[in-house]
C-alpha positions in Angstrom: -54.5 43.2 -83.4 -53.1 46.7 -83.3 -51.9 46.2 -79.7 -50.3 42.9 -80.7 -48.3 44.5 -83.4 -46.6 46.8 -81.0 -46.2 44.7 -77.9 -45.4 41.2 -79.3 -41.7 42.3 -79.9 -41.5 43.6 -76.3 -42.8 40.3 -75.0 -40.3 38.5 -77.2 -37.5 40.7 -75.8 -38.4 39.9 -72.2 -39.0 36.2 -72.7 -36.0 35.8 -75.1 -33.7 37.3 -72.5 -34.2 34.2 -70.4 -32.0 32.4 -73.0 -31.9 28.7 -73.6 -33.3 27.8 -70.2 -36.3 25.9 -71.8 -35.0 24.3 -75.0 -32.2 24.9 -77.4 -32.6 27.9 -79.7 -35.4 29.1 -77.3 -34.4 32.7 -77.6 -34.0 32.6 -81.4 -37.4 30.9 -81.9 -39.5 33.0 -79.6 -38.2 36.3 -80.7 -38.3 35.5 -84.4 -41.8 34.0 -84.1 -43.3 37.0 -82.2 -41.7 39.6 -84.5 -42.8 37.6 -87.6 -46.4 37.6 -86.3 -46.1 41.3 -85.8 -44.9 41.7 -89.4 -47.9 39.6 -90.7 -50.3 41.8 -88.7 -48.6 45.0 -90.0 -49.0 43.9 -93.6 -52.7 43.2 -92.9 -53.2 46.6 -91.3 -51.5 48.3 -94.3 -53.6 46.3 -96.8 -56.8 46.9 -94.9 -56.1 50.6 -94.8 -55.2 50.7 -98.5 -58.3 48.8 -99.6 -60.9 49.8 -97.0 -59.5 53.0 -95.5 -59.6 51.5 -92.0 -57.4 53.6 -89.7 -57.8 54.9 -86.2 -56.2 56.0 -82.9 -56.2 53.4 -80.2 -55.5 54.6 -76.6 -53.4 52.3 -74.5 -53.4 54.4 -71.3 -53.3 58.0 -70.1 -49.6 58.7 -69.6 -49.4 62.3 -68.4 -52.2 64.4 -67.1 -51.6 67.8 -65.5 -54.3 70.5 -65.8 -55.1 71.0 -69.4 -52.0 69.1 -70.5 -52.7 65.5 -71.5 -50.4 63.0 -73.3 -51.6 59.5 -73.9 -49.7 56.4 -74.8 -51.5 55.6 -78.1 -51.4 53.6 -81.3 -52.0 56.1 -84.0 -52.7 54.3 -87.3 -52.8 56.3 -90.5 -51.3 55.8 -93.9 -47.9 57.1 -92.9 -47.5 55.0 -89.8 -48.9 51.9 -91.6 -46.1 52.1 -94.1 -43.5 52.4 -91.4 -45.1 49.5 -89.5 -44.5 47.3 -92.6 -41.0 48.5 -93.1 -39.9 48.1 -89.5 -41.6 44.7 -88.7 -40.9 43.0 -92.1 -37.2 43.9 -92.1 -36.9 43.1 -88.4 -38.5 39.7 -88.8 -36.1 38.8 -91.6 -33.1 40.1 -89.6 -34.2 38.0 -86.6 -34.3 34.8 -88.8 -31.0 35.7 -90.5 -29.4 36.1 -87.1 -30.2 32.5 -86.1 -27.5 31.4 -88.7 -25.2 34.4 -88.6 -24.8 34.4 -84.7 -25.0 30.6 -84.3 -21.5 30.4 -82.8 -21.9 33.4 -80.5 -22.3 32.4 -76.8 -24.5 35.4 -76.0 -27.3 34.8 -78.6 -30.2 35.3 -76.1 -28.9 38.8 -75.2 -28.5 39.7 -78.9 -32.0 38.5 -79.9 -33.5 40.3 -77.0 -31.8 43.5 -77.9 -33.1 43.2 -81.5 -36.7 42.7 -80.3 -36.4 45.6 -77.8 -35.2 47.8 -80.6 -38.1 46.8 -82.8 -40.5 47.7 -80.0 -38.9 51.1 -79.5 -39.1 51.9 -83.2 -42.7 50.8 -83.4 -43.6 53.1 -80.4 -41.9 55.9 -82.3 -43.8 55.5 -85.6 -47.3 55.0 -84.0 -47.1 57.9 -81.6 -49.7 60.6 -81.7 -47.7 63.1 -79.7 -44.2 64.4 -79.4 -43.6 62.9 -75.9 -44.3 59.3 -77.0 -42.2 59.9 -80.1 -39.3 61.1 -77.9 -39.6 58.0 -75.8 -39.3 55.8 -78.8 -36.6 58.1 -80.2 -34.5 57.6 -77.1 -35.4 53.9 -76.9 -33.9 53.2 -80.4 -30.8 55.3 -79.4 -30.3 53.1 -76.3 -30.8 49.9 -78.3 -28.4 51.1 -81.0 -25.8 51.7 -78.3 -26.3 48.2 -76.9 -26.2 46.5 -80.3 -23.2 48.4 -81.7 -21.2 47.6 -78.6 -22.6 44.1 -78.4 -19.1 42.6 -78.7 -18.0 44.8 -75.7 -14.7 43.0 -75.3 -13.6 44.8 -78.5 -12.3 48.2 -77.8 -13.3 49.4 -81.2 -16.9 48.3 -80.7 -17.1 50.1 -77.4 -15.6 53.3 -78.9 -18.1 53.1 -81.8 -21.0 52.6 -79.4 -20.0 55.6 -77.3 -19.4 57.7 -80.5 -22.9 56.9 -81.8 -24.4 57.7 -78.4 -22.7 61.1 -78.0 -23.3 62.3 -81.6 -27.0 61.3 -81.3 -27.2 63.3 -78.1 -26.4 66.4 -80.0 -29.3 65.8 -82.3 -31.6 64.7 -79.5 -30.9 68.0 -77.7 -32.1 69.9 -80.7 -35.2 67.7 -80.9 -35.9 68.3 -77.2 -35.7 72.1 -77.6 -38.1 71.9 -80.6 -40.6 70.0 -78.4 -40.1 72.4 -75.6 -40.9 75.3 -77.9 -44.0 73.6 -79.2 -45.3 72.9 -75.7 -44.5 76.4 -74.5 -46.2 78.3 -77.3 -48.9 75.8 -78.5 -49.8 74.5 -75.0 -50.0 70.9 -76.3 -47.7 68.3 -77.8 -50.4 66.2 -79.5 -49.7 66.1 -83.3 -53.3 66.9 -84.4 -53.7 69.8 -82.0 -50.3 71.3 -82.8 -50.8 71.0 -86.6 -54.2 72.5 -86.4 -52.8 75.5 -84.5 -49.8 76.2 -86.9 -51.6 78.7 -89.1 -52.3 80.9 -86.1 -48.5 81.2 -85.3 -47.2 82.0 -88.7 -46.5 85.6 -87.9 -45.0 85.0 -84.4 -41.4 86.1 -84.1 -38.7 85.2 -81.5 -35.4 86.7 -80.7 -32.9 83.9 -80.7 -29.1 84.5 -80.2 -29.7 88.2 -81.0 -31.6 87.5 -84.2 -35.3 87.8 -84.8 -36.7 84.6 -86.4 -40.0 83.1 -87.1 -41.3 80.8 -84.3 -42.3 78.1 -86.9 -38.8 78.3 -88.5 -37.1 77.9 -85.2 -39.2 74.9 -84.2 -38.5 73.3 -87.6 -34.8 73.9 -87.4 -34.5 72.3 -84.0 -36.7 69.4 -85.1 -34.4 69.0 -88.1 -31.3 68.9 -85.9 -32.8 65.9 -84.2 -33.5 64.3 -87.6 -29.9 65.0 -88.7 -28.5 63.2 -85.8 -30.7 60.1 -86.1 -30.5 59.9 -89.9 -26.7 60.6 -90.0 -26.8 63.7 -92.1 -23.7 65.8 -92.9 -21.8 67.0 -89.8 -23.8 64.6 -87.6 -23.0 61.6 -89.8 -19.7 60.5 -88.2 -21.2 57.8 -86.0 -22.8 55.7 -88.8 -19.7 54.3 -90.5 -18.1 53.5 -87.2 -21.3 51.7 -86.1 -20.3 48.9 -88.5 -18.3 47.5 -85.6 -21.6 45.8 -84.5 -22.7 42.4 -85.9 -23.9 42.6 -89.5 -27.6 41.9 -88.6 -27.5 45.1 -86.5 -26.2 47.1 -89.5 -29.1 45.8 -91.7 -31.8 46.4 -89.1 -30.7 49.7 -87.5 -28.4 51.4 -90.0 -30.2 50.5 -93.3 -34.0 50.2 -92.9 -35.3 51.4 -89.6 -33.6 53.7 -87.0 -31.8 55.9 -89.5 -35.1 56.5 -91.3 -36.6 57.9 -88.1 -35.3 61.4 -89.1 -37.0 61.3 -92.5 -40.2 60.0 -90.8 -40.1 63.0 -88.3 -39.8 65.6 -91.1 -42.6 64.0 -93.1 -44.8 63.6 -90.0 -44.2 67.3 -89.2 -44.9 68.4 -92.8 -47.7 70.7 -91.5 -45.0 72.6 -89.7 -42.3 72.5 -92.4 -44.6 73.6 -95.1 -45.0 77.0 -93.4 -41.2 77.6 -93.2 -39.4 77.9 -96.6 -36.2 78.6 -94.7 -36.3 75.3 -92.9 -37.2 73.5 -96.1 -34.3 75.1 -97.9 -32.0 74.0 -95.2 -33.3 70.4 -95.4 -32.7 70.5 -99.1 -29.2 71.8 -98.8 -28.1 69.4 -96.1 -29.7 66.5 -98.0 -27.8 67.4 -101.2 -24.4 67.8 -99.4 -25.0 64.5 -97.5 -25.8 62.7 -100.7 -22.7 63.7 -102.7 -20.4 63.6 -99.6 -21.2 60.1 -98.6 -21.2 58.8 -102.2 -17.7 60.4 -102.8 -16.3 58.8 -99.7 -17.8 55.4 -100.5 -15.7 55.4 -103.7 -12.5 54.8 -101.9 -13.6 52.7 -98.9 -12.3 49.1 -98.7 -14.5 47.7 -95.8 -17.5 46.1 -97.4 -19.8 47.1 -94.6 -18.6 50.7 -94.6 -19.2 51.1 -98.3 -22.8 50.1 -97.7 -23.0 52.3 -94.7 -21.9 55.4 -96.6 -24.3 54.4 -99.3 -27.1 54.5 -96.7 -26.0 57.9 -95.6 -26.1 59.1 -99.2 -29.6 57.6 -99.9 -30.9 59.3 -96.7 -29.6 62.5 -98.3 -31.8 61.8 -101.3 -34.8 61.4 -99.0 -34.2 64.6 -97.2 -33.8 66.8 -100.3 -37.0 65.2 -101.6 -38.7 66.3 -98.4 -37.0 69.7 -98.7 -38.5 70.4 -102.1 -41.9 69.4 -100.8 -42.1 65.9 -102.2 -42.7 64.2 -98.9 -44.6 61.3 -100.5 -41.6 60.6 -102.8 -39.2 60.6 -99.8 -41.4 58.0 -98.2 -41.6 56.0 -101.4 -37.7 55.9 -101.5 -37.6 55.1 -97.8 -40.0 52.1 -98.5 -38.0 50.7 -101.5 -34.6 51.5 -99.9 -35.5 49.3 -96.9 -35.6 46.2 -99.2 -32.5 46.6 -101.3 -30.3 48.1 -98.6 -31.2 45.4 -96.0 -30.5 43.0 -98.8 -27.0 44.5 -99.4 -26.1 44.5 -95.7 -27.3 40.9 -95.2 -25.6 39.9 -98.4 -22.4 41.5 -97.2 -22.8 39.5 -94.0 -23.1 36.3 -96.1 -19.8 37.2 -97.8 -18.2 38.0 -94.5 -19.5 34.6 -93.2 -17.9 32.8 -96.1 -14.6 34.6 -95.7 -14.5 33.9 -91.9 -15.0 37.5 -90.8 -12.9 39.1 -93.5 -14.4 42.5 -94.5 -11.7 44.0 -96.8 -12.9 43.7 -100.4 -9.2 43.8 -101.5 -8.9 40.4 -99.9 -11.8 38.9 -101.8 -12.6 38.2 -105.4 -13.3 35.3 -107.7 -15.9 33.6 -105.6 -19.1 34.0 -107.7 -19.1 30.2 -108.4 -18.5 29.4 -104.7 -21.3 31.6 -103.5 -23.8 31.4 -106.4 -27.0 32.4 -104.4 -25.3 35.2 -102.5 -23.9 36.4 -105.9 -27.3 36.6 -107.6 -29.0 38.2 -104.6 -26.2 40.8 -104.2 -26.5 41.5 -107.9 -30.2 42.2 -107.5 -29.4 44.5 -104.5 -26.7 46.4 -106.5 -29.0 46.8 -109.5 -31.8 48.1 -107.3 -29.5 50.5 -105.4 -28.0 52.0 -108.6 -31.4 52.6 -110.0 -31.1 50.1 -112.9 -34.3 50.4 -115.1 -37.4 48.7 -113.8 -36.0 47.7 -110.4 -37.3 49.4 -107.2 -34.6 52.0 -106.9 -35.2 53.1 -110.5 -38.8 54.1 -109.6 -38.1 55.8 -106.3 -34.7 57.5 -106.8 -35.5 58.8 -110.3 -38.8 60.1 -108.9 -36.9 62.2 -106.4 -34.7 63.7 -109.2 -37.8 64.4 -111.3 -39.8 66.0 -108.6 -36.8 68.2 -107.7 -36.7 69.3 -111.3 -40.4 69.9 -111.4 -40.1 72.2 -108.4 -38.9 74.7 -111.0 -36.8 76.7 -108.6 -33.0 77.3 -108.5 -32.6 75.1 -105.4 -34.7 72.4 -107.0 -32.6 72.5 -110.1 -29.4 72.2 -108.0 -30.9 69.3 -106.1 -31.8 67.5 -109.4 -28.2 68.1 -110.7 -26.7 66.8 -107.5 -29.1 63.8 -107.6 -28.0 62.9 -111.1 -24.3 63.2 -110.2 -24.7 61.2 -107.0 -26.6 58.5 -108.9 -23.5 58.1 -111.2 -21.2 58.0 -108.1 -23.5 55.5 -106.5 -23.2 53.2 -109.5 -19.5 53.4 -109.5 -18.9 52.5 -105.9 -21.7 49.9 -105.9 -20.2 48.0 -108.9 -16.7 48.4 -107.4 -17.9 46.6 -104.3 -19.7 43.9 -106.4 -16.9 43.3 -108.9 -14.0 43.2 -106.4 -16.0 40.9 -104.1 -17.1 38.3 -106.7 -15.1 38.8 -109.9 -11.4 38.9 -110.9 -8.8 36.8 -109.2 -9.0 35.3 -105.7 -6.9 37.6 -103.4 -7.2 36.2 -99.9 -3.8 34.7 -98.8 -5.1 33.5 -95.4 -8.2 31.4 -96.5 -8.0 28.9 -99.4 -10.8 29.4 -101.8 -11.9 25.8 -101.1 -12.7 26.9 -97.6 -15.2 29.5 -98.7 -18.8 28.3 -98.7 -22.3 29.4 -99.3 -24.4 30.5 -96.3 -27.0 28.1 -94.8 -30.7 28.3 -95.8 -31.7 30.2 -92.6 -29.5 33.1 -93.9 -30.4 32.8 -97.6 -34.2 32.7 -97.1 -34.4 36.3 -95.7 -32.1 37.4 -98.6 -34.5 35.8 -101.1 -37.6 37.7 -99.7 -35.7 41.0 -99.6 -34.5 40.3 -103.2 -38.2 39.9 -104.3 -39.0 43.2 -102.5 -36.0 44.9 -104.2 -37.2 43.9 -107.6 -41.0 44.5 -107.4 -41.7 47.0 -104.6 -41.1 50.0 -106.8 -43.3 48.9 -109.7 -46.1 47.6 -107.5 -46.4 50.7 -105.2 -45.4 53.6 -107.4 -48.9 54.5 -108.3 -50.1 54.2 -104.7 -47.3 56.3 -103.2 -46.5 58.9 -105.9 -49.1 58.5 -108.6 -51.8 61.0 -109.7 -54.1 59.6 -107.0 -51.5 59.3 -104.2 -53.3 61.9 -102.2 -56.2 59.5 -101.8 -53.8 57.1 -100.1 -51.8 59.5 -97.9 -54.9 61.6 -97.0 -54.1 64.0 -94.1 -51.0 62.1 -92.9 -48.9 64.2 -95.2 -49.6 68.0 -95.7 -49.0 69.8 -99.0 -49.3 73.5 -98.9 -48.3 73.7 -102.6 -48.4 70.3 -104.3 -45.9 69.5 -107.1 -47.7 68.4 -110.3 -46.1 65.5 -112.0 -46.2 67.2 -115.4 -44.5 66.3 -118.7 -40.7 66.1 -118.4 -38.2 66.3 -121.3 -37.2 62.9 -122.7 -33.5 63.7 -122.4 -34.0 64.3 -118.7 -35.9 61.1 -118.2 -33.2 59.0 -119.9 -30.1 60.8 -118.5 -29.9 59.1 -115.1 -30.7 55.6 -116.3 -28.1 56.0 -119.1 -25.4 57.0 -116.7 -26.3 54.1 -114.5 -26.0 51.6 -117.3 -22.8 53.2 -118.7 -21.2 52.9 -115.2 -21.2 49.1 -115.3 -18.6 48.6 -118.1 -16.6 51.5 -116.8 -16.4 50.0 -113.3 -15.6 46.5 -114.7 -12.7 48.0 -116.8 -11.1 50.1 -114.0 -11.7 47.7 -111.1 -11.1 44.3 -112.7 -9.5 44.5 -116.2 -7.1 47.4 -115.8 -6.6 48.2 -112.1 -3.2 49.8 -112.7 -4.7 53.1 -113.8 -6.3 53.7 -110.5 -3.3 52.5 -108.6 -1.1 55.0 -110.5 -3.7 57.7 -109.6 -3.4 56.8 -105.9 0.4 57.0 -106.0 0.5 60.4 -107.5 -0.2 62.0 -104.1 -2.9 64.1 -105.5 -5.0 65.8 -102.7 -8.3 64.4 -104.0 -7.6 60.8 -103.1 -6.3 61.8 -99.6 -9.3 64.1 -99.2 -11.7 61.2 -99.9 -9.9 58.5 -98.0 -9.8 60.8 -94.9 -13.6 61.3 -95.3 -13.3 65.0 -96.0 -11.3 65.4 -92.7 -14.5 65.8 -90.7 -13.4 63.5 -87.9 -10.0 65.3 -87.8 -11.8 68.6 -87.7 -13.9 67.4 -84.7 -10.8 66.1 -83.0 -9.2 69.5 -83.4 -12.3 71.6 -82.3 -14.0 69.3 -79.7 -12.2 66.1 -78.8 -8.6 67.3 -78.1 -9.6 70.5 -76.2 -12.0 68.4 -74.2 -9.3 66.0 -73.4 -6.9 68.8 -72.4 -9.6 70.4 -70.2 -10.5 67.1 -68.6 -6.8 66.2 -68.1 -6.2 69.6 -66.4 -9.2 69.2 -64.0 -8.2 65.6 -63.4 -4.6 66.3 -62.5 -4.9 69.7 -60.9 -8.4 69.5 -59.5 -9.1 65.9 -58.8 -5.6 64.6 -58.0 -4.0 67.9 -57.0 -6.7 69.3 -54.8 -9.5 66.9 -53.9 -7.4 63.8 -53.5 -4.5 65.7 -51.9 -6.6 67.4 -49.3 -9.4 64.9 -49.2 -9.1 61.1 -48.8 -5.3 61.0 -49.5 -4.6 64.0 -47.2 -6.7 62.7 -44.3 -5.2 59.2 -44.6 -1.7 60.7 -44.5 -2.5 62.8 -41.3 -4.0 59.7 -39.6 -1.0 57.6 -40.5 1.4 60.2 -39.1 -0.6 60.5 -35.9 -0.8 56.7 -35.6 3.0 56.5 -36.1 3.5 59.1 -33.4 1.1 57.3 -31.1 2.9 54.1 -31.7 6.0 55.6 -30.2 4.4 55.4 -26.8 4.2 51.6 -27.1 7.6 51.1 -25.4 6.8 48.1 -23.2 7.9 50.0 -20.0 5.4 50.5 -17.1 6.8 53.9 -16.2 6.1 55.3 -19.7 2.5 54.1 -19.5 2.2 55.6 -16.0 3.6 58.9 -17.3 1.0 59.0 -20.1 -1.8 58.2 -17.7 -0.7 60.9 -15.3 -0.4 63.4 -18.1 -3.9 62.6 -19.3 -5.3 62.8 -15.8 -3.7 66.3 -15.4 -5.2 67.5 -18.6 -8.6 66.2 -17.6 -8.5 67.9 -14.2 -7.3 71.2 -15.7 -10.3 71.1 -18.1 -12.7 70.5 -15.3 -11.3 73.2 -13.1 -11.3 75.8 -15.9 -14.9 75.0 -16.8 
């Protein structure tokens, strides 16, 4: 069973790539079926572990063996990996089913479905690894599949550019992760998680000189591992690829950029909690980066008009929540939010895809509105997703996101208090941009001039069914699992898969603090309706005042422009110089072009001897004979 969970998606990817050579919808059926079976088995493994404490490490084969160094390809099942198995396979199975309807008119469906299954396999390899080498294999595998899926419509230049951007930015993070793994191997002599984590206390006092500064070995390792996590989870400064990745098909956004690949960074930090717990510097950095990312992405989402980019920035912001939860030592709360977030964020992405499907690929929310009666099922399910994301009382986001803010407050440190404050402010911003998206999409007047409202239609059942299951998860997952994941007996569930050097006690919290965030969330609903539907002129006047704030937000804090100035444009100039002066001016000039010119000139001169007169040919033969005799005599 454990082997089937991991390898069924790979088998589906291989068989599905054959396309419709057997029967119609062959690729869609085989890939969806095998991933769905994997999801059912994952749920069984999770439940069996929860009820009967059945876990284990299953060796597939010995991968690398050199002297004392051994790295196996294994399936490591513990509470942490079992949670990730459920998240990855369940969302992936629903995305596969949803794609049958969403991609029905695409001529390359077999390739698309195969890529989805291959991505699922790579992510599963990552989360069940028991060593850093296997983790890195899965890490690079999901990066490759992300590149293939973002650029799936490769005839679109914007899709190609987005895929390349995602690939390059992630290489920066992956380089940091690789250095961290190199340091672990060099000093610890092993890359197996259990062996490394057992050895950590012995290296607490070890120091290294890095870039002229003396630093703790554990801190350096954690910082490099976190750089890898920043790239994969699109944290501030390495976030720029995530919004552009919306150029890929919507199912890709739901699978990769909402529930699975972008959570790999959070999973890495939580998995390496035995390392991070011994470096307060690294934990502080994780907290600060998470806080900045949360408020940055939420502020930018306020002014975006592309429905998918709003949800993408929302994902970036929620990942920031998860990181600053891990940074204050609440790793289990970060995993709880990762778990609930998978349901409502995948629901919002797929719901957005349903809206885009109804509007014939229109993605600008300014060209929507007034379709709540035309899309009743999508409307209700998007409402559930929006309520869950904003943390409306008693839905999943309420339990997990408020828990992050509470645990940050309970840390009783200055940084923890800052994190709690940022979390509350970001929750308010989240509510504003979420309701802006919802109201401008479904309420108000119909604003699309190209598509008559009569032509908009509800999505087929094959697309609505996955939304319904995700909607159920968005409503109930927080309530059902809060005691298991973050309750007083949560340690009994997580066991040794998460390490707490100093556990945060969930003690009594002031009532005003408990009701503050839910109150802001509820108040934001009428505020959003008033400003975005009833009286839009106020915001339009604000936009036209040329105040720097709106320009600052609409230009995404000018991070892309900053990168263009520092990295992109200088690289282009350097490349242009070497291309024109080096490649064209030297290599081509004196290489193939120069040689061809010389040969052409020689052939032109030789052609002059072809006069057609016998005496000219006799003269050339006599001259050649004379040169030959001279050479022989001299030698």
